[in-house]
Phi, psi and omega in degrees: 000137178264122187243125174260128175246113172275146184073027183295341179272357180269181183299312181296315181299317180292322176295323179294318180294336176282344183291127185299336180300330186284352180294343182278352184248156167278123188254128168258124182222066184297141173281172177299325179293328181276333181212111177271103183292348175281352180251113180299321181297315180295319182296312182294322179295318180296314181295321180294325180285316189264338175047061176295151177276337189210139180238132168253113184262098182241009183275153175164163172279122183233160178177170180277191187297322180296314181295319179295319180294321184285327188231057183295326180296312181296319181294328177281303189293312183297319181286324175299314181298313181300312183293315180297313182299315184290311185292313181294324179291321174303317179298314182295322182282337178099023176281125194267338188236133179210142165248116180259134180264121175267207180204148180291349175288354175293343184275151179300146185294329184253016181291149178292134177269148001287154186277117182266151184305330181288351184275352180301132181067025179256014179177178182293141180276162175292122186299329186292339176222035184299318182300313178298318181297317179299320179295321179292321178295317178303316181297316180296317180293323178297317176301316180297317181295320179298316179295325180293319180289324182213099183297349176290340172269124180241095181249099188256150184241128171259136178249097179284152167286186177302145184239158172204168175147197176301146180071015178286169175263131182248004174296125184299337181281323188251356187274160172276183191301301189296312177298326176296319179293318178303313181294313181299315183288322178297316179296322178297319179295316183293325183270353181078019180296144182263350181222144172238133184275136175246133177288133180073195182274356177079006183269347175301142185252140181223152177248112179243125181248142177296132188298332177298332177288323174297318177302320178297320179292319178297317179300319176295324179296324177293315181296319186245046189297323183299325181268352181296128178299154181292333178216121186212130171290148173231108183202190181270327188084002175224155179224171180223157175284160176302319178302320180293324177295318178300316181293322179294318178295316179301322181294317180293318185281333182092024177281129185252001182281190182251189183226145173240161182238130175259102186283356179273348186273149178290148182235353181076204183296146180292328180207145179209089182239124182271146174285141184240013183298318182295317179297318181293321177296323178292332175116024181233143177211142178297143185245348187263124178287164180301313181297316179300317181294318179294320179298316179294320180293318180293320177300317178297317181299317182295335181268000176289148174299128182266000000 
């Protein structure tokens, strides 16, 4: 089977390529230079030429809360263009199977936790990453509409919780919570700092899954595609406070200092925990503990060129 992975150079894509299950497939993994997903003409031409049997759509503009607040236009427009071009072109060319990756930011900001798949579009989105969320919702609905019009096309969407892991971004401006904490705490230990700053009161709760576990779920989804639900959360089913993540990272790194809180900074949703009943019924569960995931992530960070 010929498998196309968009976003193969990103964290999810690289973790997926490391998964041993994928060795059984012929993999197409075009770089941005080889395939500009912002160009409908290029996307359709590439798909028509290479004719993949299956598409994993993991590409998109991603970033943490600071990047989303600073660049809402780019997060909306670039992701809408990428998603529309890829999904619609697959449909036009006649590619029948796709796993599209959504995001837990698709859920309403005030929805009751845990967040169930049926809650998409049932309330107001979190303003700090609304543009990105709207683009992800559009992609999921487009996949749903295509399947409704012609069931021979099976374009299914997985909604991962927050991710971290190997191949993550550690730039404080563009990174998500855990890689940002790894960098901050590591620098504090190296410089002998006695305090590390936490945005807000640290009581907001988040669910972070090791990216290798998402790769494992995607690999299972390819193997068991016929039984894979059309819309399914991929998460841990448990969450931790921001303060607890800081303490867990400090424990792995060996930082002995304290923490301060900047209550003037934005913190996003108070809680974002996805429901995992559908995934468990399907037969999948995350296997990496928080400590194991942080240890692997920190090892990767230490080996990055400084």
